[in-house]
VMD Tcl script that builds the backbone (N, CA, C; Angstrom):
set m [mol new atoms 402]
animate dup $m
set s [atomselect $m all]
$s set {name element resname resid chain x y z} {
  {N N MET 1 A 125.326 -141.805 55.784}
  {CA C MET 1 A 125.257 -141.498 54.370}
  {C C MET 1 A 126.642 -141.039 53.903}
  {N N LYS 2 A 127.060 -141.582 52.784}
  {CA C LYS 2 A 128.366 -141.256 52.223}
  {C C LYS 2 A 128.283 -139.950 51.421}
  {N N PRO 3 A 129.217 -139.026 51.654}
  {CA C PRO 3 A 129.199 -137.753 50.917}
  {C C PRO 3 A 129.240 -137.939 49.403}
  {N N GLU 4 A 129.973 -138.944 48.926}
  {CA C GLU 4 A 130.094 -139.137 47.480}
  {C C GLU 4 A 128.770 -139.560 46.845}
  {N N VAL 5 A 127.918 -140.246 47.598}
  {CA C VAL 5 A 126.604 -140.639 47.070}
  {C C VAL 5 A 125.725 -139.405 46.893}
  {N N LEU 6 A 125.755 -138.509 47.868}
  {CA C LEU 6 A 124.985 -137.272 47.757}
  {C C LEU 6 A 125.487 -136.439 46.574}
  {N N GLU 7 A 126.789 -136.369 46.389}
  {CA C GLU 7 A 127.346 -135.623 45.253}
  {C C GLU 7 A 126.937 -136.255 43.921}
  {N N ARG 8 A 126.885 -137.589 43.857}
  {CA C ARG 8 A 126.425 -138.259 42.634}
  {C C ARG 8 A 124.981 -137.879 42.334}
  {N N ALA 9 A 124.159 -137.792 43.368}
  {CA C ALA 9 A 122.756 -137.414 43.184}
  {C C ALA 9 A 122.643 -135.988 42.657}
  {N N VAL 10 A 123.444 -135.077 43.190}
  {CA C VAL 10 A 123.425 -133.684 42.729}
  {C C VAL 10 A 123.882 -133.606 41.271}
  {N N ARG 11 A 124.923 -134.349 40.919}
  {CA C ARG 11 A 125.388 -134.363 39.519}
  {C C ARG 11 A 124.327 -134.939 38.587}
  {N N LEU 12 A 123.655 -136.015 39.020}
  {CA C LEU 12 A 122.604 -136.610 38.198}
  {C C LEU 12 A 121.473 -135.608 37.975}
  {N N ALA 13 A 121.128 -134.858 39.009}
  {CA C ALA 13 A 120.081 -133.837 38.872}
  {C C ALA 13 A 120.468 -132.808 37.817}
  {N N GLY 14 A 121.727 -132.411 37.796}
  {CA C GLY 14 A 122.187 -131.476 36.775}
  {C C GLY 14 A 122.117 -132.070 35.383}
  {N N HIS 15 A 122.364 -133.362 35.293}
  {CA C HIS 15 A 122.323 -134.051 33.995}
  {C C HIS 15 A 120.897 -134.186 33.467}
  {N N VAL 16 A 119.963 -134.621 34.325}
  {CA C VAL 16 A 118.589 -134.851 33.857}
  {C C VAL 16 A 117.767 -133.568 33.832}
  {N N GLY 17 A 118.149 -132.565 34.631}
  {CA C GLY 17 A 117.498 -131.262 34.565}
  {C C GLY 17 A 116.203 -131.112 35.325}
  {N N VAL 18 A 115.788 -132.148 36.050}
  {CA C VAL 18 A 114.560 -132.036 36.837}
  {C C VAL 18 A 114.613 -133.012 38.010}
  {N N ALA 19 A 114.028 -132.581 39.108}
  {CA C ALA 19 A 113.871 -133.433 40.281}
  {C C ALA 19 A 112.450 -133.259 40.795}
  {N N LEU 20 A 111.917 -134.299 41.379}
  {CA C LEU 20 A 110.591 -134.226 41.987}
  {C C LEU 20 A 110.746 -133.976 43.479}
  {N N VAL 21 A 109.935 -133.064 43.995}
  {CA C VAL 21 A 110.011 -132.642 45.386}
  {C C VAL 21 A 108.684 -132.978 46.054}
  {N N ALA 22 A 108.722 -133.878 47.031}
  {CA C ALA 22 A 107.500 -134.306 47.712}
  {C C ALA 22 A 107.475 -133.778 49.141}
  {N N THR 23 A 106.329 -133.204 49.499}
  {CA C THR 23 A 106.080 -132.729 50.856}
  {C C THR 23 A 104.712 -133.236 51.284}
  {N N ALA 24 A 104.386 -133.056 52.551}
  {CA C ALA 24 A 103.069 -133.450 53.050}
  {C C ALA 24 A 102.620 -132.444 54.101}
  {N N ASN 25 A 101.301 -132.245 54.177}
  {CA C ASN 25 A 100.772 -131.309 55.169}
  {C C ASN 25 A 100.686 -131.977 56.539}
  {N N GLU 26 A 100.075 -131.285 57.498}
  {CA C GLU 26 A 100.007 -131.803 58.867}
  {C C GLU 26 A 99.186 -133.087 58.976}
  {N N LYS 27 A 98.316 -133.349 58.015}
  {CA C LYS 27 A 97.517 -134.576 58.019}
  {C C LYS 27 A 98.171 -135.684 57.199}
  {N N GLY 28 A 99.324 -135.400 56.610}
  {CA C GLY 28 A 100.028 -136.388 55.809}
  {C C GLY 28 A 99.619 -136.415 54.353}
  {N N PHE 29 A 98.756 -135.472 53.930}
  {CA C PHE 29 A 98.316 -135.425 52.538}
  {C C PHE 29 A 99.481 -134.953 51.671}
  {N N PRO 30 A 99.887 -135.735 50.657}
  {CA C PRO 30 A 101.091 -135.415 49.891}
  {C C PRO 30 A 100.879 -134.371 48.799}
  {N N HIS 31 A 101.984 -133.766 48.417}
  {CA C HIS 31 A 102.020 -132.806 47.315}
  {C C HIS 31 A 103.366 -132.986 46.618}
  {N N VAL 32 A 103.368 -133.008 45.286}
  {CA C VAL 32 A 104.605 -133.178 44.522}
  {C C VAL 32 A 104.802 -131.971 43.608}
  {N N ALA 33 A 106.009 -131.448 43.600}
  {CA C ALA 33 A 106.385 -130.336 42.727}
  {C C ALA 33 A 107.645 -130.745 41.962}
  {N N ALA 34 A 108.021 -129.945 40.988}
  {CA C ALA 34 A 109.242 -130.204 40.222}
  {C C ALA 34 A 110.222 -129.058 40.430}
  {N N SER 35 A 111.498 -129.395 40.414}
  {CA C SER 35 A 112.554 -128.397 40.536}
  {C C SER 35 A 113.574 -128.629 39.430}
  {N N SER 36 A 114.098 -127.553 38.909}
  {CA C SER 36 A 115.085 -127.678 37.838}
  {C C SER 36 A 116.517 -127.461 38.312}
  {N N LYS 37 A 116.698 -127.164 39.602}
  {CA C LYS 37 A 118.053 -126.874 40.069}
  {C C LYS 37 A 118.275 -127.409 41.480}
  {N N ILE 38 A 119.289 -128.254 41.609}
  {CA C ILE 38 A 119.737 -128.743 42.910}
  {C C ILE 38 A 121.217 -128.410 43.032}
  {N N GLU 39 A 121.590 -127.881 44.194}
  {CA C GLU 39 A 122.989 -127.546 44.440}
  {C C GLU 39 A 123.439 -128.137 45.761}
  {N N SER 40 A 124.712 -128.484 45.834}
  {CA C SER 40 A 125.305 -128.924 47.087}
  {C C SER 40 A 125.556 -127.691 47.945}
  {N N GLU 41 A 125.250 -127.806 49.224}
  {CA C GLU 41 A 125.484 -126.703 50.165}
  {C C GLU 41 A 126.463 -127.142 51.250}
  {N N GLY 42 A 127.252 -128.173 50.967}
  {CA C GLY 42 A 128.172 -128.734 51.951}
  {C C GLY 42 A 127.509 -129.889 52.668}
  {N N HIS 43 A 128.158 -131.031 52.643}
  {CA C HIS 43 A 127.575 -132.265 53.180}
  {C C HIS 43 A 127.066 -132.058 54.597}
  {N N PRO 44 A 125.873 -132.456 54.938}
  {CA C PRO 44 A 124.870 -133.199 54.172}
  {C C PRO 44 A 123.733 -132.308 53.656}
  {N N ARG 45 A 124.042 -131.102 53.239}
  {CA C ARG 45 A 122.988 -130.164 52.845}
  {C C ARG 45 A 122.965 -129.922 51.335}
  {N N ILE 46 A 121.731 -129.708 50.841}
  {CA C ILE 46 A 121.515 -129.323 49.447}
  {C C ILE 46 A 120.534 -128.165 49.439}
  {N N SER 47 A 120.415 -127.524 48.294}
  {CA C SER 47 A 119.329 -126.563 48.097}
  {C C SER 47 A 118.644 -126.915 46.790}
  {N N ILE 48 A 117.339 -126.670 46.753}
  {CA C ILE 48 A 116.546 -126.882 45.547}
  {C C ILE 48 A 115.858 -125.565 45.229}
  {N N SER 49 A 115.925 -125.158 43.969}
  {CA C SER 49 A 115.385 -123.857 43.568}
  {C C SER 49 A 114.336 -124.017 42.487}
  {N N GLU 50 A 113.278 -123.209 42.595}
  {CA C GLU 50 A 112.216 -123.230 41.588}
  {C C GLU 50 A 111.178 -122.163 41.929}
  {N N TRP 51 A 110.237 -121.968 41.016}
  {CA C TRP 51 A 109.067 -121.118 41.239}
  {C C TRP 51 A 108.031 -122.012 41.923}
  {N N PHE 52 A 108.296 -122.413 43.160}
  {CA C PHE 52 A 107.446 -123.374 43.863}
  {C C PHE 52 A 106.041 -122.834 44.084}
  {N N CYS 53 A 105.067 -123.724 43.981}
  {CA C CYS 53 A 103.671 -123.349 44.213}
  {C C CYS 53 A 103.408 -123.229 45.720}
  {N N PRO 54 A 102.327 -122.550 46.095}
  {CA C PRO 54 A 102.021 -122.343 47.510}
  {C C PRO 54 A 101.866 -123.640 48.306}
  {N N GLY 55 A 101.412 -124.731 47.673}
  {CA C GLY 55 A 101.229 -125.994 48.391}
  {C C GLY 55 A 102.520 -126.520 48.991}
  {N N THR 56 A 103.594 -126.445 48.242}
  {CA C THR 56 A 104.895 -126.901 48.743}
  {C C THR 56 A 105.303 -126.096 49.965}
  {N N LEU 57 A 105.160 -124.786 49.878}
  {CA C LEU 57 A 105.598 -123.907 50.962}
  {C C LEU 57 A 104.748 -124.054 52.208}
  {N N SER 58 A 103.431 -124.131 52.042}
  {CA C SER 58 A 102.567 -124.271 53.220}
  {C C SER 58 A 102.806 -125.617 53.900}
  {N N ASN 59 A 103.069 -126.663 53.117}
  {CA C ASN 59 A 103.376 -127.958 53.727}
  {C C ASN 59 A 104.635 -127.882 54.582}
  {N N LEU 60 A 105.680 -127.239 54.062}
  {CA C LEU 60 A 106.936 -127.166 54.802}
  {C C LEU 60 A 106.819 -126.334 56.073}
  {N N GLN 61 A 105.852 -125.434 56.133}
  {CA C GLN 61 A 105.657 -124.645 57.349}
  {C C GLN 61 A 105.112 -125.494 58.491}
  {N N VAL 62 A 104.348 -126.536 58.164}
  {CA C VAL 62 A 103.755 -127.377 59.214}
  {C C VAL 62 A 104.434 -128.737 59.331}
  {N N ASN 63 A 105.193 -129.133 58.305}
  {CA C ASN 63 A 105.851 -130.434 58.298}
  {C C ASN 63 A 107.141 -130.298 57.480}
  {N N PRO 64 A 108.286 -130.159 58.133}
  {CA C PRO 64 A 109.527 -129.898 57.402}
  {C C PRO 64 A 110.118 -131.105 56.669}
  {N N LYS 65 A 109.536 -132.286 56.824}
  {CA C LYS 65 A 110.052 -133.480 56.138}
  {C C LYS 65 A 109.878 -133.329 54.631}
  {N N ILE 66 A 110.882 -133.774 53.867}
  {CA C ILE 66 A 110.870 -133.592 52.420}
  {C C ILE 66 A 111.582 -134.767 51.752}
  {N N SER 67 A 111.127 -135.098 50.560}
  {CA C SER 67 A 111.764 -136.122 49.737}
  {C C SER 67 A 112.038 -135.516 48.369}
  {N N VAL 68 A 113.256 -135.695 47.889}
  {CA C VAL 68 A 113.641 -135.196 46.574}
  {C C VAL 68 A 114.087 -136.398 45.742}
  {N N VAL 69 A 113.432 -136.606 44.607}
  {CA C VAL 69 A 113.758 -137.736 43.739}
  {C C VAL 69 A 114.426 -137.229 42.470}
  {N N VAL 70 A 115.584 -137.802 42.187}
  {CA C VAL 70 A 116.326 -137.535 40.960}
  {C C VAL 70 A 116.409 -138.863 40.226}
  {N N TRP 71 A 115.951 -138.890 38.972}
  {CA C TRP 71 A 115.893 -140.159 38.238}
  {C C TRP 71 A 116.153 -139.928 36.763}
  {N N ASP 72 A 117.008 -140.749 36.208}
  {CA C ASP 72 A 117.261 -140.756 34.773}
  {C C ASP 72 A 116.553 -141.974 34.193}
  {N N PRO 73 A 115.393 -141.785 33.542}
  {CA C PRO 73 A 114.639 -142.940 33.041}
  {C C PRO 73 A 115.372 -143.704 31.938}
  {N N GLU 74 A 116.245 -143.026 31.208}
  {CA C GLU 74 A 116.967 -143.696 30.125}
  {C C GLU 74 A 117.890 -144.795 30.659}
  {N N SER 75 A 118.602 -144.494 31.733}
  {CA C SER 75 A 119.503 -145.487 32.327}
  {C C SER 75 A 118.876 -146.195 33.522}
  {N N ASP 76 A 117.697 -145.743 33.937}
  {CA C ASP 76 A 116.993 -146.251 35.115}
  {C C ASP 76 A 117.873 -146.208 36.363}
  {N N THR 77 A 118.546 -145.087 36.537}
  {CA C THR 77 A 119.319 -144.858 37.750}
  {C C THR 77 A 118.791 -143.606 38.428}
  {N N GLY 78 A 118.786 -143.640 39.745}
  {CA C GLY 78 A 118.314 -142.476 40.466}
  {C C GLY 78 A 118.497 -142.601 41.958}
  {N N PHE 79 A 118.116 -141.532 42.642}
  {CA C PHE 79 A 118.258 -141.446 44.084}
  {C C PHE 79 A 117.036 -140.763 44.679}
  {N N GLN 80 A 116.685 -141.175 45.885}
  {CA C GLN 80 A 115.687 -140.470 46.678}
  {C C GLN 80 A 116.418 -139.895 47.887}
  {N N LEU 81 A 116.359 -138.578 48.018}
  {CA C LEU 81 A 117.019 -137.877 49.112}
  {C C LEU 81 A 115.963 -137.555 50.160}
  {N N LEU 82 A 116.114 -138.110 51.334}
  {CA C LEU 82 A 115.141 -137.930 52.407}
  {C C LEU 82 A 115.732 -137.021 53.469}
  {N N GLY 83 A 114.982 -136.003 53.855}
  {CA C GLY 83 A 115.524 -135.089 54.842}
  {C C GLY 83 A 114.506 -134.122 55.385}
  {N N GLU 84 A 115.021 -132.983 55.818}
  {CA C GLU 84 A 114.199 -131.978 56.474}
  {C C GLU 84 A 114.603 -130.588 55.995}
  {N N SER 85 A 113.593 -129.771 55.730}
  {CA C SER 85 A 113.837 -128.394 55.322}
  {C C SER 85 A 114.424 -127.611 56.490}
  {N N GLU 86 A 115.459 -126.828 56.195}
  {CA C GLU 86 A 116.074 -125.982 57.219}
  {C C GLU 86 A 115.853 -124.498 56.948}
  {N N GLY 87 A 115.059 -124.195 55.940}
  {CA C GLY 87 A 114.772 -122.796 55.653}
  {C C GLY 87 A 114.459 -122.581 54.189}
  {N N ILE 88 A 113.836 -121.447 53.925}
  {CA C ILE 88 A 113.443 -121.091 52.565}
  {C C ILE 88 A 113.882 -119.654 52.316}
  {N N GLN 89 A 114.510 -119.427 51.174}
  {CA C GLN 89 A 114.986 -118.095 50.808}
  {C C GLN 89 A 114.308 -117.652 49.516}
  {N N GLN 90 A 113.774 -116.456 49.521}
  {CA C GLN 90 A 113.184 -115.871 48.311}
  {C C GLN 90 A 114.325 -115.321 47.465}
  {N N THR 91 A 114.362 -115.700 46.176}
  {CA C THR 91 A 115.468 -115.259 45.326}
  {C C THR 91 A 115.042 -114.357 44.171}
  {N N ALA 92 A 113.753 -114.363 43.798}
  {CA C ALA 92 A 113.263 -113.494 42.718}
  {C C ALA 92 A 111.747 -113.391 42.808}
  {N N VAL 93 A 111.202 -112.259 42.338}
  {CA C VAL 93 A 109.753 -112.050 42.312}
  {C C VAL 93 A 109.371 -111.546 40.926}
  {N N MET 94 A 108.301 -112.123 40.381}
  {CA C MET 94 A 107.774 -111.669 39.096}
  {C C MET 94 A 106.328 -111.239 39.334}
  {N N ASN 95 A 106.039 -109.962 39.116}
  {CA C ASN 95 A 104.711 -109.426 39.382}
  {C C ASN 95 A 104.487 -108.224 38.466}
  {N N GLY 96 A 103.228 -107.872 38.269}
  {CA C GLY 96 A 102.911 -106.666 37.531}
  {C C GLY 96 A 102.739 -106.833 36.040}
  {N N PHE 97 A 102.774 -108.055 35.540}
  {CA C PHE 97 A 102.634 -108.275 34.103}
  {C C PHE 97 A 101.194 -108.530 33.679}
  {N N TYR 98 A 100.319 -108.784 34.639}
  {CA C TYR 98 A 98.920 -109.074 34.329}
  {C C TYR 98 A 98.200 -107.765 34.022}
  {N N LYS 99 A 97.518 -107.696 32.884}
  {CA C LYS 99 A 96.867 -106.453 32.449}
  {C C LYS 99 A 95.352 -106.480 32.624}
  {N N GLY 100 A 94.798 -107.562 33.162}
  {CA C GLY 100 A 93.354 -107.676 33.339}
  {C C GLY 100 A 92.876 -107.004 34.614}
  {N N PRO 101 A 91.614 -107.256 34.987}
  {CA C PRO 101 A 91.038 -106.663 36.199}
  {C C PRO 101 A 91.812 -107.068 37.456}
  {N N ALA 102 A 91.956 -106.136 38.381}
  {CA C ALA 102 A 92.732 -106.372 39.598}
  {C C ALA 102 A 92.213 -107.563 40.392}
  {N N GLU 103 A 90.881 -107.739 40.434}
  {CA C GLU 103 A 90.317 -108.847 41.223}
  {C C GLU 103 A 90.655 -110.219 40.631}
  {N N ASP 104 A 91.055 -110.268 39.365}
  {CA C ASP 104 A 91.437 -111.528 38.723}
  {C C ASP 104 A 92.954 -111.739 38.701}
  {N N SER 105 A 93.684 -110.782 39.228}
  {CA C SER 105 A 95.142 -110.841 39.178}
  {C C SER 105 A 95.666 -112.031 39.977}
  {N N PRO 106 A 96.566 -112.826 39.381}
  {CA C PRO 106 A 97.139 -113.957 40.107}
  {C C PRO 106 A 98.124 -113.478 41.168}
  {N N LEU 107 A 98.462 -114.371 42.092}
  {CA C LEU 107 A 99.481 -114.056 43.087}
  {C C LEU 107 A 100.813 -113.826 42.377}
  {N N PRO 108 A 101.670 -112.967 42.935}
  {CA C PRO 108 A 102.997 -112.807 42.336}
  {C C PRO 108 A 103.736 -114.152 42.342}
  {N N GLN 109 A 104.490 -114.405 41.303}
  {CA C GLN 109 A 105.300 -115.616 41.242}
  {C C GLN 109 A 106.622 -115.338 41.953}
  {N N VAL 110 A 107.021 -116.244 42.837}
  {CA C VAL 110 A 108.228 -116.058 43.629}
  {C C VAL 110 A 109.147 -117.264 43.448}
  {N N MET 111 A 110.384 -116.992 43.052}
  {CA C MET 111 A 111.371 -118.070 42.999}
  {C C MET 111 A 111.962 -118.208 44.390}
  {N N ARG 112 A 112.047 -119.459 44.832}
  {CA C ARG 112 A 112.564 -119.715 46.170}
  {C C ARG 112 A 113.612 -120.816 46.135}
  {N N LYS 113 A 114.465 -120.765 47.132}
  {CA C LYS 113 A 115.468 -121.799 47.340}
  {C C LYS 113 A 115.145 -122.448 48.682}
  {N N ILE 114 A 114.940 -123.762 48.660}
  {CA C ILE 114 A 114.667 -124.524 49.877}
  {C C ILE 114 A 115.963 -125.213 50.292}
  {N N PHE 115 A 116.379 -124.982 51.525}
  {CA C PHE 115 A 117.579 -125.614 52.057}
  {C C PHE 115 A 117.177 -126.893 52.782}
  {N N VAL 116 A 117.847 -127.986 52.446}
  {CA C VAL 116 A 117.480 -129.303 52.967}
  {C C VAL 116 A 118.697 -129.963 53.611}
  {N N ARG 117 A 118.508 -130.466 54.825}
  {CA C ARG 117 A 119.508 -131.324 55.462}
  {C C ARG 117 A 119.124 -132.753 55.111}
  {N N VAL 118 A 119.929 -133.396 54.294}
  {CA C VAL 118 A 119.642 -134.753 53.834}
  {C C VAL 118 A 120.060 -135.736 54.918}
  {N N GLU 119 A 119.120 -136.585 55.324}
  {CA C GLU 119 A 119.384 -137.568 56.373}
  {C C GLU 119 A 119.676 -138.948 55.813}
  {N N SER 120 A 119.174 -139.222 54.603}
  {CA C SER 120 A 119.325 -140.546 54.023}
  {C C SER 120 A 119.205 -140.452 52.505}
  {N N VAL 121 A 119.973 -141.277 51.804}
  {CA C VAL 121 A 119.880 -141.384 50.349}
  {C C VAL 121 A 119.641 -142.850 50.016}
  {N N VAL 122 A 118.549 -143.111 49.307}
  {CA C VAL 122 A 118.248 -144.477 48.886}
  {C C VAL 122 A 118.165 -144.524 47.366}
  {N N ARG 123 A 118.411 -145.698 46.833}
  {CA C ARG 123 A 118.349 -145.891 45.385}
  {C C ARG 123 A 116.912 -145.700 44.906}
  {N N PHE 124 A 116.761 -145.126 43.712}
  {CA C PHE 124 A 115.452 -144.962 43.094}
  {C C PHE 124 A 115.562 -145.418 41.650}
  {N N CYS 125 A 114.708 -146.360 41.264}
  {CA C CYS 125 A 114.684 -146.837 39.887}
  {C C CYS 125 A 113.353 -147.532 39.632}
  {N N HIS 126 A 113.089 -147.805 38.367}
  {CA C HIS 126 A 111.870 -148.508 37.975}
  {C C HIS 126 A 111.991 -149.999 38.256}
  {N N ALA 127 A 113.186 -150.539 38.099}
  {CA C ALA 127 A 113.427 -151.968 38.314}
  {C C ALA 127 A 113.261 -152.315 39.797}
  {N N PRO 128 A 113.044 -153.575 40.115}
  {CA C PRO 128 A 112.941 -153.974 41.523}
  {C C PRO 128 A 114.193 -153.539 42.296}
  {N N HIS 129 A 113.971 -153.027 43.483}
  {CA C HIS 129 A 115.073 -152.552 44.320}
  {C C HIS 129 A 114.630 -152.520 45.772}
  {N N SER 130 A 115.586 -152.351 46.665}
  {CA C SER 130 A 115.261 -152.218 48.086}
  {C C SER 130 A 115.434 -150.759 48.483}
  {N N ASP 131 A 114.958 -150.425 49.652}
  {CA C ASP 131 A 115.106 -149.061 50.157}
  {C C ASP 131 A 116.286 -148.958 51.118}
  {N N VAL 132 A 117.319 -149.741 50.859}
  {CA C VAL 132 A 118.518 -149.709 51.678}
  {C C VAL 132 A 119.303 -148.450 51.339}
  {N N GLU 133 A 119.814 -147.807 52.380}
  {CA C GLU 133 A 120.564 -146.568 52.171}
  {C C GLU 133 A 121.807 -146.822 51.334}
  {N N GLU 134 A 122.086 -145.895 50.435}
  {CA C GLU 134 A 123.276 -145.990 49.573}
  {C C GLU 134 A 124.512 -145.646 50.372}
}
mol reanalyze $m
mol bondsrecalc $m
mol representation Tube
mol addrep $m
């Protein structure tokens, strides 16, 4: 994988403002979440940050494989970043704002950063394309 292709994907993510994050549990059942921030962590690593739901996190505990899709539908250009989670860091917690009964209180919301070692970058678009590495 070429470092400049990964950097183009990170820049595109900043431009479009959202990326889709796909994980799967131990049985292969998929789960998709959205992230608003992708950062380069030095080739071939990135981090993705968001208030991720518990499904994403529990999947990564049993299956570290991850796919991150960045796509600009206006220009129909994008990338799929395929790799493996190398760790999760808690960066913020929001709790204590619920004023209802304690038994109905939702789980605290936690912002997390997922560190990913990208193994492959393939083109992603709506138009016909191959899954050949960029």
